[in-house]
gemmi code that builds the backbone of each chain (N, CA, C; Angstrom):
import gemmi

chains = {
    "A": [
        ("UNK", (0.897, -1.103, -0.005), (0.059, 0.062, 0.182), (0.824, 1.336, 0.140)),
        ("UNK", (1.749, 1.395, 1.034), (2.814, 2.475, 1.133), (3.497, 2.614, -0.066)),
        ("UNK", (4.126, 1.449, -0.465), (4.944, 1.358, -1.840), (4.230, 1.926, -3.036)),
        ("UNK", (2.729, 1.469, -3.184), (2.210, 1.843, -4.284), (1.693, 3.433, -4.278)),
        ("UNK", (1.732, 4.057, -2.964), (1.327, 5.278, -2.887), (2.789, 6.182, -3.290)),
        ("UNK", (3.757, 5.644, -2.681), (4.940, 6.294, -3.111), (5.071, 6.440, -4.678)),
        ("UNK", (4.658, 5.340, -5.357), (5.003, 5.338, -6.776), (4.048, 6.316, -7.552)),
        ("UNK", (2.663, 6.411, -7.023), (1.998, 7.468, -7.375), (2.292, 8.771, -7.459)),
        ("UNK", (2.942, 9.244, -6.099), (3.283, 10.513, -5.901), (4.607, 10.963, -6.897)),
        ("UNK", (5.578, 9.872, -7.006), (6.606, 9.894, -7.526), (6.116, 10.097, -9.155)),
        ("UNK", (5.252, 9.354, -9.605), (4.674, 9.471, -11.165), (4.151, 10.982, -11.305)),
        ("UNK", (3.367, 11.401, -10.144), (2.771, 12.663, -10.627), (3.989, 13.740, -10.455)),
        ("UNK", (4.780, 13.822, -9.583), (5.862, 14.572, -9.875), (6.629, 14.655, -11.147)),
        ("UNK", (6.943, 12.924, -11.588), (7.700, 13.211, -12.957), (6.747, 13.757, -13.916)),
        ("UNK", (5.364, 13.529, -13.997), (4.440, 14.254, -14.825), (4.473, 15.772, -14.893)),
        ("UNK", (4.404, 16.275, -13.627), (4.561, 17.722, -13.795), (5.967, 18.130, -14.005)),
        ("UNK", (6.830, 17.529, -13.938), (8.309, 18.022, -14.340), (8.443, 17.714, -15.771)),
        ("UNK", (7.839, 16.988, -16.468), (7.719, 16.463, -17.799), (6.890, 17.741, -18.663)),
        ("UNK", (5.752, 18.119, -17.840), (4.856, 19.447, -18.584), (5.803, 20.634, -18.588)),
        ("UNK", (6.531, 20.811, -17.428), (7.468, 21.879, -17.294), (8.673, 21.864, -18.534)),
        ("UNK", (9.271, 20.603, -18.537), (10.071, 20.692, -19.618), (9.626, 20.776, -20.831)),
        ("UNK", (8.388, 20.274, -21.172), (7.860, 20.320, -22.484), (7.545, 21.968, -22.933)),
        ("UNK", (7.097, 22.646, -21.803), (6.798, 24.067, -22.108), (8.317, 24.830, -22.172)),
        ("UNK", (9.267, 24.436, -21.834), (10.573, 24.723, -21.848), (11.154, 24.656, -23.099)),
        ("UNK", (10.612, 23.321, -23.745), (11.004, 22.907, -25.093), (10.351, 23.896, -26.177)),
        ("UNK", (8.986, 24.042, -25.919), (8.210, 24.977, -26.742), (8.243, 26.334, -26.831)),
        ("UNK", (8.921, 26.717, -25.800), (8.749, 28.407, -25.757), (10.215, 28.496, -26.719)),
        ("UNK", (10.518, 30.004, -27.158), (11.518, 30.307, -27.667), (12.916, 30.376, -26.731)),
        ("UNK", (12.472, 30.664, -25.585), (13.333, 30.951, -24.419), (12.958, 30.753, -22.965)),
        ("UNK", (13.704, 30.410, -22.117), (13.069, 30.317, -20.637), (12.886, 31.535, -20.136)),
        ("UNK", (11.866, 31.677, -19.053), (11.610, 33.072, -18.599), (12.504, 33.687, -18.025)),
        ("UNK", (13.702, 32.922, -17.398), (14.685, 33.616, -16.798), (15.900, 33.920, -17.724)),
        ("UNK", (16.955, 34.395, -17.142), (18.182, 34.700, -17.841), (19.183, 33.418, -17.959)),
        ("UNK", (18.803, 32.337, -17.507), (19.831, 31.102, -17.665), (18.781, 30.083, -18.452)),
        ("UNK", (19.799, 29.414, -19.222), (18.999, 28.418, -20.033), (19.902, 27.110, -19.691)),
        ("UNK", (19.219, 26.023, -19.196), (20.127, 24.597, -19.010), (20.110, 24.121, -20.594)),
        ("UNK", (21.095, 23.078, -20.688), (21.186, 22.558, -22.011), (19.876, 21.515, -22.233)),
        ("UNK", (19.411, 21.755, -23.440), (18.235, 21.003, -23.776), (18.522, 19.535, -24.087)),
        ("UNK", (17.407, 18.475, -23.520), (17.743, 16.972, -23.649), (17.984, 16.838, -25.383)),
        ("UNK", (18.993, 15.690, -25.482), (19.475, 15.426, -26.647), (18.262, 15.121, -27.675)),
        ("UNK", (17.340, 14.412, -27.106), (16.171, 13.626, -27.854), (15.278, 15.006, -28.726)),
        ("UNK", (15.416, 16.204, -27.900), (14.524, 17.453, -28.460), (15.574, 18.318, -29.455)),
        ("UNK", (16.783, 18.045, -29.517), (17.436, 18.957, -30.227), (17.743, 18.431, -31.585)),
        ("UNK", (17.019, 17.498, -32.140), (16.838, 17.392, -33.567), (16.114, 18.397, -34.129)),
    ],
    "B": [
        ("UNK", (23.480, 23.339, -8.776), (21.976, 23.435, -8.952), (21.732, 22.262, -10.061)),
        ("UNK", (22.659, 22.144, -11.099), (22.529, 21.552, -12.210), (22.681, 19.894, -11.550)),
        ("UNK", (23.863, 19.674, -10.814), (24.005, 18.310, -10.307), (23.165, 17.758, -9.516)),
        ("UNK", (22.518, 18.743, -8.661), (21.463, 18.203, -7.737), (20.456, 17.819, -8.833)),
        ("UNK", (19.910, 18.409, -9.774), (18.916, 18.241, -10.635), (19.134, 16.876, -11.230)),
        ("UNK", (20.158, 16.574, -11.653), (20.709, 15.178, -12.312), (20.575, 13.951, -11.256)),
        ("UNK", (21.086, 14.513, -10.127), (20.886, 13.606, -9.102), (19.470, 13.035, -8.746)),
        ("UNK", (18.656, 14.102, -8.711), (17.149, 13.907, -8.260), (16.485, 12.958, -9.658)),
        ("UNK", (16.979, 13.715, -10.517), (16.367, 12.715, -11.880), (16.661, 11.358, -11.918)),
        ("UNK", (18.046, 11.139, -11.540), (18.568, 9.714, -11.652), (17.830, 8.881, -10.576)),
        ("UNK", (17.475, 9.408, -9.475), (16.743, 8.549, -8.254), (15.088, 8.372, -8.712)),
        ("UNK", (14.566, 9.442, -9.483), (13.319, 9.143, -9.904), (13.215, 8.448, -11.040)),
        ("UNK", (14.190, 8.607, -12.026), (14.251, 7.406, -13.014), (14.412, 6.101, -12.642)),
        ("UNK", (15.162, 5.819, -11.484), (15.372, 4.134, -11.091), (14.260, 3.885, -10.451)),
        ("UNK", (13.212, 5.003, -9.349), (12.364, 4.408, -8.748), (11.147, 4.182, -9.853)),
        ("UNK", (11.097, 4.947, -11.377), (9.796, 4.632, -11.928), (10.386, 3.935, -13.193)),
        ("UNK", (11.564, 3.415, -13.242), (12.159, 2.692, -14.349), (12.039, 3.156, -15.686)),
        ("UNK", (12.382, 4.636, -15.623), (12.241, 5.192, -16.885), (13.412, 5.162, -17.651)),
        ("UNK", (13.239, 5.167, -19.014), (14.526, 5.008, -19.985), (15.250, 6.310, -19.962)),
        ("UNK", (16.336, 6.558, -20.793), (17.277, 7.744, -20.585), (16.460, 9.031, -21.281)),
        ("UNK", (16.082, 9.140, -22.455), (15.492, 10.256, -22.638), (14.292, 10.703, -21.878)),
        ("UNK", (13.610, 9.848, -21.146), (12.517, 10.142, -20.175), (13.367, 10.931, -18.963)),
        ("UNK", (14.504, 10.162, -18.516), (15.117, 10.712, -17.314), (15.698, 12.097, -17.690)),
        ("UNK", (16.480, 12.368, -18.843), (16.742, 13.523, -19.331), (15.689, 14.632, -19.330)),
        ("UNK", (14.589, 14.237, -19.654), (13.724, 15.237, -19.779), (13.244, 15.869, -18.224)),
        ("UNK", (13.100, 14.863, -17.263), (13.209, 14.987, -15.977), (14.103, 15.804, -15.578)),
        ("UNK", (15.154, 15.654, -15.793), (16.355, 16.597, -15.294), (16.085, 17.948, -15.866)),
        ("UNK", (15.980, 17.953, -17.263), (15.658, 19.403, -17.646), (14.489, 20.081, -16.818)),
        ("UNK", (13.246, 19.299, -16.748), (12.518, 20.147, -15.867), (12.778, 20.399, -14.580)),
        ("UNK", (13.534, 19.593, -13.887), (13.884, 20.082, -12.581), (15.165, 21.442, -12.492)),
        ("UNK", (16.122, 21.372, -13.626), (17.021, 22.198, -13.865), (16.120, 23.712, -14.116)),
        ("UNK", (14.856, 23.817, -14.866), (14.142, 24.773, -15.024), (13.328, 25.133, -13.852)),
        ("UNK", (12.931, 24.114, -13.002), (12.026, 24.637, -11.688), (13.149, 25.347, -10.831)),
        ("UNK", (14.113, 24.462, -10.555), (15.320, 25.117, -9.690), (15.489, 26.522, -10.226)),
        ("UNK", (15.747, 26.970, -11.364), (16.313, 28.109, -12.007), (15.257, 29.091, -11.578)),
        ("UNK", (13.705, 28.781, -11.990), (12.838, 29.728, -12.024), (12.570, 30.117, -10.160)),
        ("UNK", (12.564, 29.047, -9.597), (12.630, 29.017, -7.972), (13.432, 30.110, -7.649)),
        ("UNK", (14.726, 29.791, -7.756), (15.765, 30.360, -7.432), (15.816, 32.056, -7.706)),
        ("UNK", (15.629, 32.133, -9.058), (15.673, 33.345, -9.622), (14.496, 34.389, -9.236)),
        ("UNK", (13.300, 33.891, -8.908), (11.849, 34.595, -8.702), (12.256, 34.873, -7.084)),
        ("UNK", (12.599, 34.078, -6.362), (12.685, 34.145, -4.886), (13.658, 35.221, -4.634)),
        ("UNK", (14.813, 35.092, -5.285), (15.582, 36.079, -5.022), (15.361, 37.808, -5.289)),
        ("UNK", (14.717, 37.733, -6.588), (14.174, 38.822, -7.053), (13.098, 39.387, -6.002)),
        ("UNK", (12.201, 38.831, -5.765), (10.956, 39.159, -4.893), (11.690, 39.704, -3.325)),
        ("UNK", (12.640, 38.791, -2.988), (13.116, 39.013, -1.833), (13.835, 40.520, -1.942)),
        ("UNK", (14.823, 40.932, -2.989), (15.286, 42.180, -3.002), (14.476, 43.131, -3.485)),
        ("UNK", (13.401, 43.136, -4.282), (12.322, 44.026, -4.515), (11.562, 44.128, -3.007)),
        ("UNK", (11.271, 43.247, -2.283), (10.701, 43.598, -0.940), (11.507, 44.360, -0.109)),
        ("UNK", (12.702, 44.143, -0.051), (13.374, 45.112, 0.682), (13.454, 46.506, 0.034)),
        ("UNK", (13.489, 46.844, -1.057), (13.084, 48.029, -1.530), (11.708, 48.646, -1.494)),
        ("UNK", (10.818, 47.830, -1.025), (9.388, 48.049, -1.095), (8.776, 48.181, -2.443)),
        ("UNK", (9.255, 47.557, -3.522), (8.630, 47.446, -4.736), (8.392, 46.194, -5.439)),
        ("UNK", (7.672, 45.334, -4.580), (7.560, 43.967, -4.834), (6.269, 43.879, -6.133)),
        ("UNK", (5.585, 44.696, -5.814), (4.265, 44.665, -6.701), (4.840, 45.123, -8.172)),
        ("UNK", (5.606, 46.165, -8.372), (5.997, 46.509, -9.447), (7.328, 45.513, -10.007)),
        ("UNK", (7.777, 45.051, -9.147), (8.614, 43.977, -9.721), (7.958, 42.635, -10.153)),
        ("UNK", (6.732, 42.397, -9.907), (5.729, 41.612, -10.223), (5.200, 41.794, -11.856)),
        ("UNK", (4.644, 43.125, -11.768), (4.499, 43.625, -13.491), (5.805, 43.341, -14.188)),
        ("UNK", (6.895, 43.875, -13.899), (8.175, 43.501, -14.591), (8.257, 42.298, -15.147)),
        ("UNK", (8.368, 41.250, -14.051), (8.574, 39.818, -14.102), (7.227, 39.344, -15.236)),
        ("UNK", (6.146, 39.606, -15.012), (5.130, 38.962, -15.783), (4.984, 39.512, -17.395)),
        ("UNK", (5.666, 40.799, -17.517), (5.518, 41.272, -18.830), (6.891, 40.901, -19.611)),
        ("UNK", (7.911, 40.751, -19.026), (9.116, 40.375, -19.432), (9.201, 38.665, -19.712)),
        ("UNK", (8.757, 38.070, -18.928), (8.518, 36.407, -19.186), (7.737, 36.115, -20.429)),
        ("UNK", (6.437, 37.036, -20.136), (5.797, 36.489, -21.466), (6.226, 37.091, -22.789)),
        ("UNK", (6.732, 38.117, -22.826), (7.546, 38.459, -24.279), (8.794, 37.475, -24.319)),
        ("UNK", (9.485, 37.115, -23.315), (10.628, 36.629, -23.660), (10.425, 34.972, -24.049)),
        ("UNK", (9.247, 34.521, -23.600), (8.997, 32.997, -23.963), (8.690, 32.902, -25.412)),
        ("UNK", (8.402, 34.008, -26.113), (8.089, 33.773, -27.501), (9.341, 34.568, -28.303)),
        ("UNK", (10.001, 35.508, -27.660), (10.820, 36.024, -28.693), (12.370, 35.784, -28.665)),
        ("UNK", (12.670, 35.003, -27.384), (14.124, 34.794, -27.130), (14.886, 35.644, -26.428)),
        ("UNK", (16.085, 35.667, -26.667), (16.870, 36.673, -25.899), (18.341, 36.205, -25.217)),
        ("UNK", (19.078, 37.327, -24.892), (20.431, 36.931, -24.525), (20.283, 36.041, -23.083)),
        ("UNK", (21.351, 35.049, -22.862), (21.400, 34.696, -21.337), (22.596, 34.649, -20.826)),
        ("UNK", (22.544, 34.502, -19.464), (23.780, 34.440, -18.745), (24.467, 32.759, -18.563)),
        ("UNK", (25.664, 32.429, -18.447), (26.040, 31.371, -18.432), (26.182, 30.573, -17.353)),
        ("UNK", (25.497, 31.141, -16.317), (25.442, 30.517, -14.837), (24.176, 30.944, -14.118)),
        ("UNK", (23.391, 29.806, -13.689), (22.125, 30.028, -12.984), (22.308, 30.994, -11.900)),
        ("UNK", (23.541, 31.040, -11.132), (23.677, 31.972, -10.099), (23.537, 33.358, -10.566)),
        ("UNK", (24.576, 33.552, -11.847), (24.582, 34.999, -12.236), (23.194, 35.443, -12.689)),
        ("UNK", (22.376, 34.441, -13.479), (21.200, 34.681, -13.786), (20.092, 35.181, -12.585)),
        ("UNK", (20.376, 34.370, -11.492), (19.696, 35.016, -10.373), (19.749, 36.507, -10.093)),
        ("UNK", (21.399, 36.471, -9.667), (21.588, 37.881, -9.255), (21.268, 39.128, -10.222)),
        ("UNK", (21.672, 38.852, -11.425), (21.506, 39.709, -12.516), (20.031, 40.099, -12.474)),
        ("UNK", (19.117, 38.999, -12.800), (17.683, 39.222, -12.632), (17.149, 39.833, -11.732)),
        ("UNK", (17.554, 39.614, -10.350), (17.102, 40.381, -9.175), (17.452, 41.724, -9.133)),
        ("UNK", (18.824, 42.153, -9.618), (19.159, 43.619, -9.544), (18.363, 44.297, -10.515)),
        ("UNK", (18.331, 43.725, -11.685), (17.619, 44.742, -13.082), (16.310, 44.666, -12.588)),
        ("UNK", (15.472, 43.797, -12.266), (14.057, 43.836, -11.865), (13.676, 44.739, -10.887)),
        ("UNK", (14.728, 45.045, -9.541), (14.638, 45.859, -8.676), (14.784, 47.380, -9.241)),
        ("UNK", (15.693, 47.567, -10.041), (16.248, 48.765, -10.609), (14.981, 49.114, -11.793)),
        ("UNK", (14.407, 48.243, -12.292), (13.324, 48.867, -13.301), (12.310, 49.331, -12.490)),
        ("UNK", (11.865, 48.623, -11.384), (10.787, 48.607, -10.317), (10.942, 49.824, -9.707)),
        ("UNK", (12.476, 50.318, -9.273), (12.481, 51.773, -8.377), (12.401, 52.698, -9.616)),
        ("UNK", (13.022, 52.528, -10.713), (12.609, 53.462, -11.960), (11.217, 53.731, -12.118)),
        ("UNK", (10.268, 52.682, -12.328), (8.837, 53.095, -12.405), (8.340, 53.819, -11.424)),
        ("UNK", (8.671, 53.598, -10.117), (7.869, 53.857, -9.014), (8.219, 55.664, -8.967)),
        ("UNK", (9.420, 56.098, -9.664), (8.989, 57.830, -9.807), (8.504, 58.351, -11.009)),
        ("UNK", (7.995, 57.476, -11.698), (7.212, 57.956, -13.305), (5.881, 58.616, -12.369)),
        ("UNK", (5.747, 59.742, -13.148), (4.354, 60.419, -12.811), (3.747, 60.687, -14.228)),
        ("UNK", (3.992, 60.584, -15.127), (3.230, 60.724, -16.504), (3.868, 60.030, -17.720)),
        ("UNK", (3.161, 59.402, -18.480), (3.754, 58.668, -19.748), (3.127, 59.371, -21.045)),
        ("UNK", (3.855, 60.115, -21.697), (3.297, 60.646, -23.238), (2.913, 59.660, -24.175)),
        ("UNK", (2.074, 59.954, -24.921), (1.573, 59.195, -25.936), (2.628, 59.119, -27.179)),
        ("UNK", (3.438, 59.909, -27.307), (4.164, 59.999, -28.389), (5.316, 58.734, -28.136)),
        ("UNK", (5.617, 58.531, -26.533), (6.374, 57.574, -26.202), (5.965, 56.406, -26.376)),
        ("UNK", (4.727, 56.281, -26.417), (4.324, 54.731, -26.779), (4.291, 54.498, -28.215)),
        ("UNK", (4.044, 55.458, -28.981), (4.180, 55.330, -30.311), (5.638, 54.855, -30.772)),
        ("UNK", (6.595, 55.720, -30.093), (7.863, 55.250, -30.665), (8.265, 53.945, -30.199)),
        ("UNK", (7.681, 53.628, -28.982), (8.397, 52.156, -28.533), (7.478, 51.241, -29.173)),
        ("UNK", (6.222, 51.261, -29.661), (5.717, 50.204, -30.718), (6.319, 50.337, -31.787)),
        ("UNK", (6.614, 51.289, -32.556), (7.375, 51.250, -33.776), (8.734, 50.598, -33.837)),
        ("UNK", (9.392, 51.019, -32.478), (10.752, 50.208, -32.539), (10.506, 48.756, -32.194)),
        ("UNK", (9.743, 48.482, -31.206), (9.140, 47.033, -30.857), (9.185, 46.222, -32.120)),
        ("UNK", (8.203, 46.785, -32.966), (7.597, 45.980, -34.068), (8.952, 45.657, -35.075)),
        ("UNK", (10.008, 47.071, -35.245), (11.029, 46.850, -35.967), (11.886, 45.656, -35.526)),
        ("UNK", (12.063, 45.588, -34.205), (13.223, 44.630, -33.494), (12.521, 43.291, -33.789)),
        ("UNK", (11.197, 43.052, -33.559), (10.586, 41.708, -33.500), (10.597, 41.065, -34.995)),
        ("UNK", (10.298, 41.979, -36.095), (10.565, 41.562, -37.273), (11.899, 41.408, -37.672)),
        ("UNK", (12.713, 42.124, -37.144), (14.255, 41.842, -37.555), (14.884, 40.794, -36.828)),
        ("UNK", (14.730, 40.415, -35.591), (15.655, 39.577, -34.514), (14.789, 38.557, -34.031)),
        ("UNK", (13.362, 38.669, -34.046), (12.741, 37.544, -33.253), (12.458, 36.350, -34.202)),
        ("UNK", (12.773, 35.121, -33.897), (13.231, 34.475, -32.327), (14.730, 34.647, -32.629)),
        ("UNK", (15.341, 35.202, -31.138), (16.803, 35.729, -31.014), (17.370, 34.463, -30.830)),
        ("UNK", (18.574, 34.246, -31.436), (19.618, 32.971, -31.343), (19.713, 32.688, -30.053)),
        ("UNK", (19.893, 31.232, -29.795), (20.128, 30.793, -28.479), (20.943, 29.371, -28.745)),
        ("UNK", (22.233, 29.412, -28.259), (23.272, 28.457, -28.619), (22.807, 27.013, -27.727)),
        ("UNK", (21.911, 27.051, -27.020), (21.686, 25.928, -26.248), (20.186, 25.317, -26.687)),
        ("UNK", (19.857, 25.878, -27.840), (18.736, 25.331, -28.573), (18.936, 25.277, -30.077)),
        ("UNK", (18.254, 24.201, -30.792), (18.654, 23.933, -32.114), (17.615, 24.988, -32.817)),
        ("UNK", (18.293, 25.487, -33.857), (17.542, 26.870, -34.579), (16.044, 26.423, -35.046)),
        ("UNK", (15.246, 27.115, -34.685), (13.653, 26.891, -35.007), (13.733, 26.634, -36.287)),
        ("UNK", (12.635, 25.782, -36.750), (12.187, 25.424, -37.903), (11.291, 26.913, -38.785)),
        ("UNK", (11.393, 26.715, -39.845), (10.595, 28.072, -40.492), (9.344, 28.483, -40.008)),
        ("UNK", (8.617, 27.110, -39.790), (7.188, 27.352, -39.182), (7.114, 27.936, -37.883)),
        ("UNK", (8.147, 27.579, -36.713), (8.115, 27.775, -35.535), (8.830, 29.408, -35.472)),
        ("UNK", (9.525, 29.694, -36.299), (9.996, 31.146, -36.497), (8.984, 32.235, -36.826)),
        ("UNK", (7.944, 31.786, -37.719), (6.871, 32.431, -38.196), (6.094, 32.528, -36.937)),
        ("UNK", (5.926, 31.535, -36.358), (4.997, 31.572, -34.903), (5.232, 32.390, -33.952)),
        ("UNK", (6.773, 32.235, -33.547), (7.407, 33.375, -32.497), (7.201, 34.729, -32.911)),
        ("UNK", (7.543, 34.830, -34.489), (7.487, 36.366, -34.746), (6.002, 36.997, -34.730)),
        ("UNK", (4.981, 36.157, -34.812), (3.590, 36.224, -35.056), (3.216, 36.554, -33.465)),
        ("UNK", (3.472, 35.806, -32.531), (2.963, 35.496, -31.178), (3.581, 37.042, -30.630)),
        ("UNK", (5.096, 37.356, -30.941), (5.658, 38.380, -30.503), (4.849, 39.843, -30.693)),
        ("UNK", (4.527, 39.772, -32.222), (3.814, 41.107, -32.690), (2.543, 41.246, -32.140)),
        ("UNK", (1.904, 40.111, -31.819), (0.651, 39.981, -31.481), (0.757, 40.657, -29.559)),
        ("UNK", (1.576, 40.187, -28.998), (1.618, 40.610, -27.607), (2.059, 42.098, -27.665)),
        ("UNK", (2.961, 42.682, -28.382), (3.194, 43.941, -28.563), (2.127, 44.908, -28.926)),
        ("UNK", (1.278, 44.309, -29.900), (0.089, 45.223, -30.462), (-0.724, 45.229, -29.126)),
        ("UNK", (-1.148, 43.984, -28.757), (-1.876, 43.852, -27.400), (-1.771, 44.876, -26.395)),
        ("UNK", (-0.634, 44.674, -25.816), (0.090, 45.798, -24.888), (-0.268, 47.071, -25.234)),
        ("UNK", (0.225, 47.545, -26.646), (-0.185, 48.797, -26.741), (-1.635, 49.283, -26.786)),
        ("UNK", (-2.490, 48.264, -27.246), (-3.822, 48.350, -27.030), (-4.368, 48.707, -25.587)),
        ("UNK", (-3.974, 48.028, -24.716), (-4.175, 48.165, -23.368), (-3.461, 49.601, -22.959)),
        ("UNK", (-2.434, 49.768, -23.175), (-1.933, 51.093, -22.875), (-2.865, 52.403, -23.342)),
        ("UNK", (-3.253, 52.001, -24.656), (-4.474, 53.039, -25.367), (-5.532, 53.156, -24.404)),
        ("UNK", (-6.048, 51.952, -24.103), (-7.273, 51.969, -23.182), (-7.068, 52.718, -21.741)),
        ("UNK", (-5.787, 52.559, -21.327), (-5.391, 53.203, -20.075), (-5.179, 54.748, -20.310)),
        ("UNK", (-4.330, 55.173, -21.339), (-4.124, 56.632, -21.752), (-5.770, 57.452, -21.868)),
        ("UNK", (-6.610, 56.770, -22.521), (-7.985, 57.440, -22.563), (-8.780, 57.099, -21.217)),
        ("UNK", (-8.316, 56.678, -20.338), (-9.155, 56.729, -19.226), (-10.362, 55.592, -19.170)),
        ("UNK", (-10.163, 54.419, -20.178), (-11.186, 53.510, -19.965), (-10.789, 52.413, -19.075)),
        ("UNK", (-9.764, 52.309, -18.864), (-9.295, 51.338, -17.726), (-8.551, 52.047, -16.866)),
        ("UNK", (-8.392, 51.714, -15.703), (-7.711, 52.660, -14.430), (-6.416, 51.767, -13.882)),
        ("UNK", (-5.564, 51.972, -14.443), (-4.360, 51.257, -13.566), (-3.329, 52.293, -13.012)),
        ("UNK", (-2.567, 52.135, -12.252), (-1.845, 53.123, -11.620), (-0.459, 53.253, -12.497)),
        ("UNK", (0.002, 54.627, -12.671), (0.932, 55.002, -13.680), (2.151, 54.246, -13.576)),
        ("UNK", (2.519, 54.065, -12.337), (3.735, 53.344, -11.970), (3.744, 51.990, -12.617)),
        ("UNK", (2.332, 51.102, -12.561), (2.592, 49.727, -13.013), (2.950, 49.847, -14.726)),
        ("UNK", (1.923, 50.805, -15.417), (2.151, 50.930, -16.746), (3.723, 51.432, -16.969)),
        ("UNK", (4.511, 52.165, -16.484), (5.769, 52.633, -16.620), (6.611, 51.371, -16.397)),
        ("UNK", (6.113, 50.451, -15.170), (7.057, 49.192, -15.168), (6.853, 48.198, -16.339)),
        ("UNK", (5.963, 48.192, -16.699), (5.606, 47.016, -18.104), (6.465, 47.851, -19.215)),
        ("UNK", (6.293, 48.899, -19.532), (7.033, 49.961, -20.550), (8.452, 49.391, -20.535)),
        ("UNK", (9.180, 49.922, -19.245), (10.513, 49.568, -19.285), (10.877, 47.873, -19.159)),
        ("UNK", (10.156, 47.045, -18.826), (10.238, 45.865, -18.777), (10.283, 45.314, -20.337)),
        ("UNK", (9.541, 45.923, -21.057), (9.443, 45.712, -22.531), (10.610, 46.238, -23.452)),
        ("UNK", (10.917, 47.396, -23.146), (11.875, 48.295, -23.356), (13.418, 47.378, -23.318)),
        ("UNK", (13.452, 46.920, -22.185), (14.776, 45.816, -21.790), (14.746, 44.575, -22.449)),
        ("UNK", (13.608, 44.221, -22.492), (13.491, 42.776, -23.472), (14.037, 42.890, -24.573)),
        ("UNK", (13.338, 43.895, -25.494), (13.553, 44.208, -26.744), (15.136, 44.372, -26.755)),
        ("UNK", (15.597, 45.382, -26.102), (17.185, 45.626, -26.015), (18.103, 44.284, -26.047)),
        ("UNK", (17.553, 43.326, -25.150), (18.429, 41.855, -24.994), (18.211, 41.200, -26.340)),
        ("UNK", (17.262, 41.602, -27.396), (17.198, 40.885, -28.497), (18.169, 41.511, -29.932)),
        ("UNK", (18.551, 42.513, -29.349), (19.462, 42.971, -30.369), (21.147, 42.730, -30.334)),
        ("UNK", (21.505, 42.858, -31.482), (23.418, 42.384, -31.213), (24.003, 43.273, -30.114)),
        ("UNK", (23.352, 44.521, -30.178), (24.002, 45.189, -28.858), (23.727, 44.699, -27.806)),
        ("UNK", (22.534, 44.464, -27.489), (22.083, 43.835, -26.154), (22.546, 42.613, -25.725)),
        ("UNK", (22.772, 41.611, -26.975), (23.908, 40.446, -26.796), (25.113, 40.930, -26.167)),
        ("UNK", (25.808, 41.749, -26.576), (27.219, 42.208, -26.347), (27.228, 42.617, -25.200)),
        ("UNK", (26.202, 43.743, -24.546), (26.369, 43.880, -23.251), (25.903, 43.049, -22.398)),
        ("UNK", (24.947, 42.135, -22.511), (24.754, 40.978, -21.634), (26.005, 40.144, -21.556)),
        ("UNK", (26.719, 40.052, -22.510), (27.896, 39.253, -22.425), (28.987, 39.777, -21.615)),
        ("UNK", (29.096, 41.282, -21.861), (30.031, 41.876, -20.744), (29.665, 41.872, -19.598)),
        ("UNK", (28.516, 41.912, -19.090), (27.875, 41.808, -17.768), (28.193, 40.532, -17.334)),
        ("UNK", (27.743, 39.562, -18.011), (28.163, 38.124, -17.609), (29.265, 37.881, -17.132)),
        ("UNK", (30.398, 38.414, -18.150), (32.004, 37.894, -17.768), (32.157, 38.865, -16.486)),
        ("UNK", (31.792, 39.868, -16.291), (32.134, 40.767, -15.167), (31.685, 39.925, -13.740)),
        ("UNK", (30.436, 39.552, -14.109), (29.736, 38.586, -12.646), (30.572, 37.394, -12.635)),
        ("UNK", (30.695, 36.784, -13.575), (31.398, 35.454, -13.530), (32.626, 35.670, -12.915)),
        ("UNK", (33.492, 36.484, -13.327), (34.906, 36.932, -12.745), (34.722, 37.200, -11.228)),
        ("UNK", (33.654, 38.130, -10.868), (33.342, 38.578, -9.417), (33.076, 37.018, -8.505)),
        ("UNK", (32.229, 36.257, -9.224), (31.898, 34.776, -8.520), (32.927, 33.816, -8.301)),
        ("UNK", (33.752, 34.003, -9.396), (34.980, 32.885, -9.589), (35.819, 33.549, -8.117)),
        ("UNK", (36.080, 34.904, -8.283), (37.018, 35.412, -7.398), (36.798, 35.195, -5.966)),
        ("UNK", (35.472, 35.034, -5.658), (35.045, 34.675, -4.096), (34.412, 33.207, -4.244)),
        ("UNK", (35.024, 32.396, -5.125), (34.609, 30.938, -4.994), (33.543, 30.235, -4.861)),
        ("UNK", (32.594, 31.361, -5.244), (30.912, 31.070, -5.277), (30.479, 29.953, -6.483)),
        ("UNK", (31.234, 30.376, -7.457), (30.962, 29.274, -8.641), (32.198, 29.103, -9.409)),
        ("UNK", (32.249, 27.757, -9.915), (33.485, 27.563, -10.626), (33.040, 26.889, -12.234)),
        ("UNK", (33.460, 27.227, -13.340), (33.310, 26.449, -14.439), (31.870, 26.479, -14.862)),
        ("UNK", (31.176, 27.467, -14.607), (29.791, 27.786, -15.178), (28.987, 27.164, -14.245)),
        ("UNK", (29.194, 26.393, -13.304), (28.286, 25.558, -12.815), (27.382, 26.216, -11.428)),
    ],
}
model = gemmi.Model(1)
for chain_id, residues in chains.items():
    chain = gemmi.Chain(chain_id)
    for i, (resn, *xyz) in enumerate(residues, 1):
        res = gemmi.Residue()
        res.name, res.seqid = resn, gemmi.SeqId(i, " ")
        for name, pos in zip(("N", "CA", "C"), xyz):
            atom = gemmi.Atom()
            atom.name, atom.element = name, gemmi.Element(name[0])
            atom.pos, atom.b_iso = gemmi.Position(*pos), 0.0
            res.add_atom(atom)
        chain.add_residue(res)
    model.add_chain(chain)
structure = gemmi.Structure()
structure.add_model(model)
structure.setup_entities()
């Protein structure tokens, strides 16, 4: 029970981070003055 | 900051059995999150000390909206980004606090210059991103133009007393747009590069950061 709840929470965190990363990929530039290296899969 | 993001992404990837591209995406998301939280916290903290956090909020929202579709010059380290962003936003907010009147001619000049810069330089080049496709370039140009024209329309409504916004908030958005447009030009890139080098030297001198980390 505890293990599956942990998986669900981690899954939600991962989903939120993926949404944020997708917004970063789709925009022309990040909203602040620093830009991390873009993931290789999206550099094509 | 980047190392912590990589470590956390590793842990998340292991727990959820993700493959490498998915793990990289999580690391990228975490880096964006850390960068945003760090930069905005520092900015609001400094602006709060100066008593201009509401104006700083206007500066951040205006700048972020235009920046996300127009691109712009960047700093080489998240630490410099945070310090520079906080100082710049507070300076713009302090400047806007002392404005008591904005002329219509200034608006027309700003919109004309803004549209020229958007047509000429949007989307501004970014070494950490692949060059945008022609379709995406067109989209960014159109979105930037739409934002500038929309903002000009709101300014017009304000000028003719159809909507009521304190003059300092309008000034903060004008200065913010002006600065963002400046960062799109070659002179803006050059100036930010020089400032970045200066901050980098100062941070390295104080052992705060090494090698752009």
